C-alpha positions as CSV (number, residue, x, y, z in Angstrom):
1,M,66.7,-85.2,13.4
2,K,68.5,-82.2,11.9
3,R,69.7,-79.8,14.7
4,P,68.0,-76.4,14.3
5,P,69.8,-73.1,14.6
6,A,70.0,-71.4,18.0
7,H,67.0,-69.3,17.1
8,S,64.4,-70.1,14.5
9,A,61.5,-68.4,12.8
10,E,59.8,-71.8,12.3
11,P,56.1,-71.4,12.7
12,L,54.8,-73.1,15.9
13,Y,51.9,-74.7,14.1
14,R,54.3,-76.5,11.7
15,F,56.4,-77.8,14.7
16,L,53.2,-79.0,16.4
17,D,51.9,-80.8,13.3
18,E,55.3,-82.6,12.8
19,Y,55.6,-83.5,16.5
20,R,52.0,-84.9,16.6
21,S,52.8,-87.0,13.5
22,Y,55.9,-88.3,15.3
23,L,53.8,-89.2,18.4
24,Y,51.2,-90.9,16.3
25,E,53.8,-93.1,14.7
26,T,55.7,-94.0,18.0
27,C,52.5,-94.3,20.1
28,P,50.0,-96.0,17.7
29,T,47.6,-97.0,20.6
30,A,47.3,-93.4,21.7
31,A,46.9,-92.3,18.1
32,A,43.9,-94.7,17.7
33,A,42.4,-93.3,20.9
34,D,42.8,-89.8,19.4
35,G,40.8,-91.0,16.4
36,V,43.8,-91.2,14.0
37,H,44.2,-94.6,12.4
38,L,47.3,-94.2,10.2
39,H,49.3,-96.7,12.3
40,D,46.6,-99.1,13.4
41,D,48.5,-102.2,12.3
42,L,51.3,-101.4,14.8
43,V,52.0,-102.0,18.4
44,E,54.4,-99.8,20.4
45,D,58.1,-100.7,20.3
46,F,59.2,-101.2,23.9
47,S,62.6,-102.8,23.0
48,R,65.5,-101.1,24.8
49,S,66.8,-99.8,21.4
50,G,63.3,-98.4,20.8
51,I,63.2,-96.7,24.2
52,D,66.7,-95.3,23.7
53,S,65.6,-94.0,20.3
54,Q,62.6,-92.2,21.7
55,V,64.8,-90.5,24.4
56,R,67.2,-89.2,21.7
57,E,64.4,-88.1,19.4
58,L,62.4,-86.3,22.2
59,G,65.6,-84.5,23.2
60,G,65.8,-83.3,19.6
61,W,62.3,-82.1,19.7
62,V,63.1,-80.1,22.9
63,R,66.0,-78.4,21.3
64,R,64.0,-77.6,18.2
65,L,61.2,-76.1,20.2
66,D,63.7,-74.1,22.3
67,G,65.0,-72.7,19.1
68,I,61.8,-71.1,18.1
69,T,62.2,-67.5,19.3
70,A,59.4,-66.1,21.4
71,S,59.5,-62.8,19.6
72,T,57.8,-64.3,16.5
73,L,54.9,-65.7,18.5
74,T,51.5,-64.2,19.5
75,N,50.6,-64.2,23.2
76,E,48.5,-67.3,22.9
77,E,51.3,-69.1,20.9
78,K,53.7,-68.3,23.8
79,L,51.3,-70.1,26.1
80,D,51.1,-73.0,23.6
81,R,54.9,-73.1,23.4
82,R,55.2,-73.4,27.2
83,R,52.6,-76.1,27.2
84,L,54.3,-78.1,24.4
85,S,57.7,-77.7,26.2
86,D,56.3,-79.2,29.4
87,S,54.6,-82.0,27.5
88,I,57.7,-83.1,25.7
89,R,59.8,-82.9,28.8
90,A,57.1,-84.9,30.6
91,R,57.5,-87.7,28.1
92,L,61.3,-87.6,28.5
93,F,60.9,-87.7,32.3
94,A,58.4,-90.6,32.1
95,L,60.9,-92.6,30.0
96,E,64.1,-91.8,31.9
97,E,62.9,-91.4,35.5
98,I,59.5,-92.9,36.0
99,A,60.4,-95.7,33.7
100,S,57.2,-97.8,33.7
101,W,58.7,-99.8,30.8
102,R,61.3,-101.0,33.3
103,R,59.2,-101.3,36.5
104,S,55.7,-102.4,35.4
105,P,54.6,-105.6,33.6
106,R,51.1,-104.1,33.7
107,H,52.4,-101.3,31.4
108,Y,52.8,-103.9,28.6
109,A,49.5,-105.7,29.2
110,E,47.6,-102.5,29.3
111,T,49.1,-101.1,26.1
112,F,48.5,-104.3,24.2
113,G,45.0,-104.7,25.5
114,Q,44.0,-101.1,24.6
115,S,45.7,-101.5,21.2
116,L,43.5,-104.5,20.4
117,A,40.4,-102.9,22.0
118,G,40.8,-99.8,19.9
119,Q,39.9,-101.9,16.8
120,V,36.9,-103.6,18.4
121,M,35.0,-101.1,20.4
122,F,34.2,-98.6,17.6
123,D,33.3,-99.2,14.0
124,H,35.7,-96.6,12.6
125,A,36.5,-98.8,9.6
126,P,35.0,-101.8,7.8
127,V,35.1,-105.0,9.9
128,E,37.5,-106.7,7.4
129,E,40.0,-103.8,7.7
130,R,39.9,-103.8,11.5
131,A,40.3,-107.6,11.6
132,R,43.4,-107.3,9.5
133,R,44.8,-104.7,11.8
134,V,44.1,-107.0,14.8
135,V,45.8,-109.9,13.1
136,S,48.9,-107.7,12.6
137,K,48.9,-106.6,16.2
138,L,48.4,-110.2,17.5
139,R,51.4,-111.3,15.5
140,Q,53.5,-108.7,17.3
141,A,52.7,-110.1,20.8
142,P,56.0,-112.2,20.9
143,R,58.0,-109.0,20.2
144,L,56.2,-107.1,22.9
145,V,56.6,-110.0,25.4
146,E,60.3,-110.3,24.7
147,A,60.8,-106.6,25.4
148,A,59.0,-107.1,28.7
149,R,61.3,-110.0,29.5
150,Q,64.4,-108.0,28.8
151,N,63.3,-104.8,30.5
152,V,61.3,-105.8,33.6
153,T,63.8,-107.6,35.8
154,D,63.2,-106.3,39.3
155,P,59.7,-104.8,39.6
156,P,57.9,-104.1,42.9
157,G,56.0,-107.2,44.1
158,L,52.7,-105.5,43.8
159,F,53.5,-104.6,40.2
160,V,54.0,-108.2,39.4
161,R,50.6,-109.1,40.8
162,A,49.0,-106.3,38.9
163,G,50.8,-107.4,35.7
164,L,49.6,-111.0,36.1
165,E,46.0,-109.8,36.5
166,S,46.3,-107.5,33.5
167,F,47.8,-110.2,31.2
168,A,45.0,-112.6,32.3
169,W,42.4,-110.1,31.2
170,V,44.1,-109.6,27.9
171,V,44.2,-113.4,27.3
172,T,40.5,-113.5,28.1
173,F,39.8,-110.7,25.7
174,I,41.6,-112.5,22.9
175,E,40.0,-115.8,23.5
176,R,36.4,-114.7,24.3
177,D,35.8,-111.1,23.2
178,L,37.6,-111.0,19.9
179,P,35.6,-113.9,18.3
180,L,32.4,-112.1,19.4
181,A,33.6,-108.8,18.0
182,F,34.2,-110.4,14.6
183,R,31.3,-112.7,14.5
184,D,29.9,-111.0,11.4
185,L,33.2,-111.5,9.5
186,E,32.5,-113.7,6.5
187,D,36.0,-113.9,5.0
188,M,37.0,-117.5,5.9
189,F,40.7,-116.9,5.1
190,L,40.8,-113.8,7.3
191,L,39.0,-115.7,10.1
192,G,41.7,-118.4,9.8
193,D,44.4,-115.8,10.1
194,L,42.7,-114.3,13.1
195,A,42.5,-117.7,14.8
196,D,46.2,-118.5,14.0
197,A,47.4,-115.1,15.2
198,S,45.3,-115.4,18.4
199,T,47.0,-118.7,19.2
200,V,50.4,-117.1,18.7
201,A,49.6,-114.1,20.9
202,V,48.0,-116.2,23.7
203,D,51.0,-118.6,23.8
204,A,53.3,-115.6,24.1
205,L,51.3,-113.9,26.8
206,R,50.8,-117.1,28.8
207,G,54.5,-117.8,28.5
208,Y,55.2,-114.4,30.0
209,E,52.7,-114.9,32.8
210,E,54.7,-118.1,33.7
211,H,57.9,-116.1,33.6
212,L,56.5,-113.5,35.9
213,R,55.2,-116.1,38.4
214,D,58.2,-118.4,38.4
215,T,61.2,-116.1,37.6
216,V,60.4,-112.5,38.3
217,A,58.1,-112.7,41.4
218,P,60.5,-114.6,43.7
219,R,63.2,-112.0,43.3
220,S,61.1,-108.8,43.2
221,R,62.5,-106.5,45.8
222,A,62.2,-103.0,44.2
223,S,60.2,-100.2,45.9
224,F,57.1,-98.8,44.3
225,R,57.9,-95.3,45.6
226,L,58.7,-92.5,43.2
227,G,60.1,-90.3,45.8
228,A,59.1,-86.7,46.6
229,D,61.2,-85.1,43.9
230,H,59.9,-87.3,41.2
231,L,56.3,-87.0,42.2
232,A,56.5,-83.2,42.4
233,Q,58.2,-83.1,38.9
234,K,55.6,-85.4,37.5
235,L,52.8,-83.1,38.7
236,R,54.6,-80.1,37.4
237,L,55.4,-81.3,33.9
238,E,52.2,-83.3,33.2
239,D,49.6,-81.0,34.9
240,G,51.4,-77.7,35.5
241,I,50.9,-78.0,39.3
242,D,54.0,-76.6,40.8
243,L,53.0,-76.3,44.4
244,P,55.1,-78.0,47.1
245,L,53.7,-81.5,48.1
246,D,53.3,-80.4,51.7
247,R,51.1,-77.5,50.6
248,L,49.0,-79.9,48.5
249,L,48.6,-82.2,51.5
250,E,47.6,-79.2,53.6
251,V,44.8,-78.4,51.1
252,V,43.4,-81.9,50.8
253,L,43.6,-82.6,54.5
254,R,41.6,-79.4,55.2
255,E,39.0,-80.5,52.6
256,L,39.0,-84.0,54.0
257,N,38.2,-82.8,57.5
258,A,35.4,-80.5,56.3
259,T,33.9,-83.3,54.1
260,Q,34.0,-85.8,56.9
261,E,32.1,-83.4,59.1
262,A,29.5,-82.8,56.5
263,F,29.2,-86.5,55.7
264,R,28.6,-87.4,59.4
265,E,26.1,-84.6,59.8
266,V,24.0,-85.7,56.8
267,A,24.2,-89.4,57.7
268,A,23.2,-88.6,61.3
269,G,20.2,-86.8,60.0
270,L,19.0,-90.0,58.5
271,N,19.4,-92.2,61.5
272,G,21.0,-90.7,64.6
273,D,24.0,-93.0,64.4
274,W,25.9,-91.8,61.3
275,A,27.9,-95.0,60.8
276,E,24.8,-97.2,61.0
277,A,22.9,-94.9,58.7
278,W,25.7,-95.2,56.1
279,R,25.5,-99.0,56.3
280,E,21.8,-98.9,55.7
281,V,22.2,-96.6,52.7
282,Q,24.7,-98.9,51.2
283,A,22.3,-101.8,51.5
284,G,19.8,-99.9,49.3
285,H,20.9,-100.9,45.7
286,P,19.3,-102.2,42.5
287,A,19.2,-106.0,42.0
288,A,21.7,-107.3,39.5
289,G,19.0,-107.7,36.8
290,E,17.7,-104.2,37.3
291,L,21.1,-102.3,37.5
292,L,21.5,-101.3,33.8
293,G,17.9,-100.2,33.5
294,V,18.2,-98.0,36.6
295,V,21.4,-96.4,35.1
296,R,19.7,-95.7,31.8
297,R,16.9,-93.8,33.5
298,Q,19.5,-91.9,35.5
299,V,21.4,-90.8,32.4
300,Q,18.2,-89.6,30.8
301,E,17.1,-87.7,33.9
302,L,20.6,-86.0,34.2
303,A,20.6,-84.9,30.5
304,T,17.1,-83.4,31.0
305,F,18.2,-81.5,34.2
306,V,21.4,-80.1,32.6
307,E,19.4,-78.8,29.6
308,R,16.5,-77.4,31.7
309,K,18.8,-75.6,34.2
310,R,21.1,-74.4,31.4
311,I,24.2,-75.6,33.3
312,V,26.3,-76.1,30.2
313,S,25.5,-76.3,26.5
314,L,24.6,-79.6,25.1
315,P,26.2,-80.1,21.6
316,A,24.5,-82.3,19.1
317,H,25.9,-85.8,19.7
318,E,25.6,-89.4,18.8
319,P,23.8,-91.8,21.1
320,L,25.2,-92.7,24.6
321,A,24.6,-96.4,25.3
322,V,24.6,-97.9,28.8
323,A,26.1,-101.4,28.5
324,P,27.8,-104.2,30.5
325,T,31.5,-103.7,30.9
326,P,33.5,-105.9,28.4
327,E,35.4,-108.7,30.2
328,F,38.8,-107.2,29.7
329,Q,37.8,-103.9,31.4
330,R,36.1,-105.4,34.4
331,W,38.7,-104.0,36.7
332,A,36.8,-100.8,36.4
333,F,33.6,-100.4,38.4
334,A,32.1,-98.0,35.9
335,S,33.7,-96.2,32.9
336,L,33.0,-94.2,29.8
337,S,34.4,-95.2,26.4
338,T,34.2,-92.6,23.7
339,A,35.6,-92.3,20.2
340,G,38.6,-90.1,19.7
341,P,38.2,-86.4,19.0
342,F,39.6,-86.6,15.5
343,E,37.3,-89.4,14.3
344,T,35.8,-88.6,10.9
345,R,32.8,-90.8,11.4
346,A,30.0,-90.3,13.9
347,L,30.3,-93.0,16.5
348,P,28.3,-93.7,19.7
349,A,29.8,-93.6,23.2
350,Y,29.4,-96.3,25.9
351,F,28.8,-96.0,29.6
352,Y,30.0,-99.3,30.9
353,I,28.7,-100.8,34.2
354,T,30.4,-103.8,35.7
355,N,27.6,-106.0,37.0
356,V,28.1,-109.0,39.3
357,D,29.5,-112.2,37.9
358,P,26.9,-115.0,38.5
359,A,29.9,-117.3,39.3
360,W,30.9,-115.2,42.3
361,P,29.9,-116.3,45.8
362,A,26.7,-114.7,47.1
363,E,28.6,-112.5,49.6
364,R,30.9,-111.1,47.0
365,Q,27.9,-110.4,44.7
366,Q,26.2,-108.4,47.5
367,Q,29.4,-106.6,48.4
368,H,29.8,-105.6,44.7
369,L,26.2,-104.4,44.5
370,R,26.6,-102.3,47.6
371,G,29.0,-100.2,45.6
372,F,26.1,-99.4,43.3
373,N,23.9,-98.1,46.2
374,E,21.4,-95.3,45.4
375,A,23.7,-92.8,47.1
376,T,26.8,-93.3,45.0
377,L,25.2,-94.5,41.8
378,W,24.0,-91.0,41.0
379,S,27.5,-89.6,41.5
380,M,28.9,-92.2,39.1
381,S,26.4,-91.4,36.4
382,I,27.1,-87.6,36.8
383,H,30.8,-88.2,36.7
384,E,30.8,-90.3,33.6
385,T,27.9,-88.8,31.5
386,Y,26.1,-85.6,32.2
387,P,27.7,-83.2,32.7
388,G,30.9,-85.2,33.3
389,H,33.2,-87.0,30.9
390,F,30.7,-87.6,28.1
391,L,29.7,-84.0,27.8
392,Q,33.3,-82.9,28.3
393,F,34.4,-84.9,25.3
394,E,31.5,-83.9,23.1
395,H,32.5,-80.3,23.6
396,L,36.1,-81.3,22.7
397,R,34.9,-83.0,19.6
398,R,32.5,-80.3,18.4
399,N,33.9,-77.0,19.7
400,V,37.7,-77.3,19.7
401,D,39.8,-76.9,16.6
402,A,43.4,-76.3,17.7
403,P,45.2,-79.6,17.7
404,L,47.2,-78.9,20.9
405,R,44.0,-78.2,22.8
406,K,41.9,-81.0,21.1
407,S,44.3,-84.0,21.2
408,T,44.1,-86.4,24.1
409,L,47.9,-86.9,23.7
410,F,48.3,-83.7,25.7
411,A,45.4,-84.1,28.2
412,P,46.2,-83.2,31.8
413,T,44.6,-85.7,34.2
414,S,43.7,-82.9,36.6
415,V,41.5,-81.3,34.0
416,V,39.9,-84.4,32.7
417,E,39.1,-86.0,36.0
418,G,38.9,-82.7,37.9
419,W,36.0,-81.6,35.7
420,A,34.0,-84.9,36.1
421,H,34.6,-84.9,39.9
422,Y,33.7,-81.2,40.1
423,A,30.4,-82.0,38.2
424,E,29.3,-84.3,41.0
425,Q,29.2,-81.4,43.5
426,M,28.2,-78.7,41.1
427,M,25.0,-80.6,40.0
428,L,23.8,-80.7,43.6
429,E,24.7,-77.1,44.1
430,Q,22.4,-76.3,41.2
431,G,19.5,-78.1,42.8
432,F,19.6,-81.7,41.4
433,E,17.7,-84.0,43.8
434,R,17.4,-81.0,46.2
435,G,16.6,-82.2,49.7
436,N,17.6,-85.8,49.0
437,S,20.0,-86.6,51.8
438,V,20.8,-90.0,50.4
439,V,22.1,-88.5,47.1
440,R,24.0,-85.8,49.0
441,L,25.6,-88.5,51.2
442,G,26.7,-90.4,48.0
443,Q,28.3,-87.3,46.6
444,L,30.2,-86.7,49.9
445,S,31.3,-90.3,50.0
446,E,32.8,-90.1,46.5
447,T,34.5,-86.8,47.6
448,L,36.0,-88.6,50.6
449,V,37.4,-91.3,48.5
450,R,39.1,-88.9,46.0
451,L,40.5,-86.8,48.9
452,A,41.8,-90.0,50.5
453,R,43.5,-90.9,47.2
454,A,45.3,-87.6,47.2
455,V,46.5,-88.0,50.8
456,V,47.5,-91.7,50.4
457,G,49.1,-91.2,46.9
458,I,51.3,-88.4,48.1
459,R,52.3,-90.2,51.3
460,L,52.9,-93.5,49.5
461,H,55.3,-91.9,47.1
462,A,56.8,-88.9,48.9
463,E,56.8,-90.2,52.5
464,D,57.0,-93.7,54.1
465,M,53.3,-94.7,54.2
466,S,52.9,-98.5,53.7
467,V,50.2,-100.1,51.6
468,E,48.6,-101.4,54.8
469,Q,48.6,-98.0,56.3
470,G,47.0,-96.8,53.1
471,V,44.3,-99.4,53.4
472,R,43.6,-98.3,57.0
473,F,43.4,-94.7,55.9
474,F,40.8,-95.4,53.3
475,R,38.8,-97.5,55.7
476,E,38.9,-95.1,58.6
477,E,39.0,-91.7,56.9
478,A,36.9,-92.4,53.7
479,Y,34.5,-95.0,55.4
480,V,34.9,-97.6,52.7
481,E,34.8,-101.4,53.1
482,E,37.9,-103.4,53.4
483,S,38.0,-104.7,49.8
484,R,37.7,-101.3,48.2
485,A,40.1,-99.8,50.7
486,R,42.7,-102.4,49.7
487,S,42.2,-101.9,45.9
488,E,42.4,-98.1,46.3
489,A,45.6,-98.2,48.3
490,E,47.2,-100.7,46.0
491,R,46.2,-98.7,42.9
492,G,48.1,-95.7,44.4
493,T,51.4,-97.6,44.1
494,F,51.2,-97.9,40.3
495,D,48.8,-95.0,39.5
496,P,50.1,-91.9,41.5
497,G,48.1,-89.8,39.1
498,Y,44.9,-90.6,41.0
499,V,45.8,-87.8,43.4
500,L,44.7,-85.4,40.7
501,Y,40.9,-86.1,40.9
502,A,40.6,-84.2,44.2
503,L,43.3,-81.6,43.3
504,G,41.8,-80.9,39.9
505,K,38.4,-80.3,41.5
506,Q,39.8,-77.9,44.1
507,I,41.7,-76.0,41.4
508,L,38.6,-75.8,39.2
509,L,36.5,-74.5,42.1
510,K,39.0,-71.7,42.8
511,L,39.2,-70.8,39.1
512,R,35.4,-70.5,39.0
513,A,35.4,-68.3,42.2
514,D,38.1,-66.1,40.7
515,C,36.2,-65.7,37.4
516,E,33.0,-64.9,39.3
517,S,34.8,-62.3,41.4
518,A,36.4,-60.7,38.3
519,E,33.2,-60.6,36.2
520,G,30.8,-59.7,38.9
521,K,27.2,-59.5,37.8
522,A,28.2,-60.5,34.2
523,F,29.3,-63.9,35.4
524,S,27.3,-66.8,34.1
525,L,27.8,-70.4,35.3
526,R,26.8,-71.7,31.8
527,G,29.2,-69.2,30.2
528,F,32.0,-70.3,32.5
529,H,31.5,-74.0,31.8
530,D,31.1,-73.5,28.0
531,R,34.3,-71.4,27.9
532,L,36.3,-73.8,30.0
533,L,35.2,-76.8,27.9
534,G,35.6,-74.9,24.7
535,Q,39.2,-74.1,25.4
536,G,40.0,-77.8,25.3
537,L,42.4,-80.1,27.2
538,L,44.7,-77.4,28.7
539,P,46.4,-77.4,32.1
540,F,44.6,-75.2,34.6
541,W,47.4,-72.6,34.6
542,M,46.7,-72.0,31.0
543,H,42.9,-71.9,31.5
544,R,43.5,-69.2,34.1
545,Q,45.6,-67.2,31.8
546,L,43.1,-67.3,29.0
547,M,40.1,-66.7,31.2
548,L,41.5,-64.1,33.6
549,G,44.2,-62.5,31.4
550,A,47.0,-63.1,34.0
551,P,48.6,-65.9,35.9
552,G,47.5,-66.6,39.5
553,A,47.6,-69.1,42.3
554,L,46.0,-72.5,41.5
555,L,44.9,-73.1,45.1
556,D,44.2,-71.0,48.1
């Protein structure tokens, strides 16, 4: 990249357009998720030379952006420039310091699986075209696996296990889901290419699984911890949260104590003994054969309530389908899959529910269904659909034009997950299922889990908490069963960003309170929500600046 002069009059919009094009080419999986399909035949280059090249190029983008003088920018462009600067530096930091490409086999499996799934889950192109792209991707599996072999030499032991599970899911997806996805394909030559490429990919992936088990796992000694400085820098660059970690802990522990007190009070009101009452509530769940039907009715009822109460505008949208989770995504209990914001075709969204596997033992089936108890099922549906992620992304698709604010490439986790988690509480505040203590208990339960994530995530990476101590914390402080407590604590080792669900919600609640205080009688909840969602995927510091006209503290 040509080095810019010390100061440049280059328009910021031109810089952004060129930088996005660069990201789309180097991150084709993320590009497809954004709804941009120029590079759908490619898989990311994780070779060491490819990583080194990205580091050099990102450094060039930083210098070029630094050269754009602020005096030529509008006030909003100055905010955009700061946001862009943080985002580019966050990518550099992720490559050089977090280094998932060096520490996490799961990083490779997840990228490859999402890359393939992006061509299957949405009909953004004719089936023949998407099948050819999948063939191209499958043939690149040996290159991806070789990069993983060379790069991941001493990962944490838990990362090896997570990687093995993820690669097994991808193999299952290739062998079982791909043939189903292309069952309407009539081109016999293309079907033959797909079968041959699938064999090549599966052989490569299974070979790497064997390498992980036999060669890497026995010598895995590395720590999963990022360290306090790295965790704090990650939060600052990716989400604009620059508060000290001990201050963040203070906030979430305060909220955890208050939520525990409210949870026990509501539960005790059901049956004297709050712990026994919670066990009874968890036992009240739909049967496996009824689960999807119950969720469909919930989604419709939520949409009706949001519209009737005028909580947030409902843009015109394509259908939202409730469906069983695809096999390769069954690690998620419930999830939303929506087409990228820049898609040119109207495409439906999917609310996936992971039902029981009939092959599971009866006790495991019952334990899984307890997670879909009446109390928490409502919160899940609110979080993923109305007014949570589904509505959030429909506003993004319909009402946001500026690429920096629309593209998921720049999305802060605290804003995406903070909105959906905030929605769970806000809906009950607005009278949804008023007086229903069971639904209120479910909302409090989900809040406890998110707050426990924040505590455990910070302490795992910035202090000396062990995974076993994390399991105990989830069990004793968030009142979850052993299996979920373990999966939550282990997730914190490789997904420290899960601390942002609770932090994002608390930051959003403060922003709402500050806007209400500033606007007085003119404040409207619907107006606040529409403006927030209409501003796009911006970090909260930027939302504050745009909505209040000045910077301010993110948290009390």
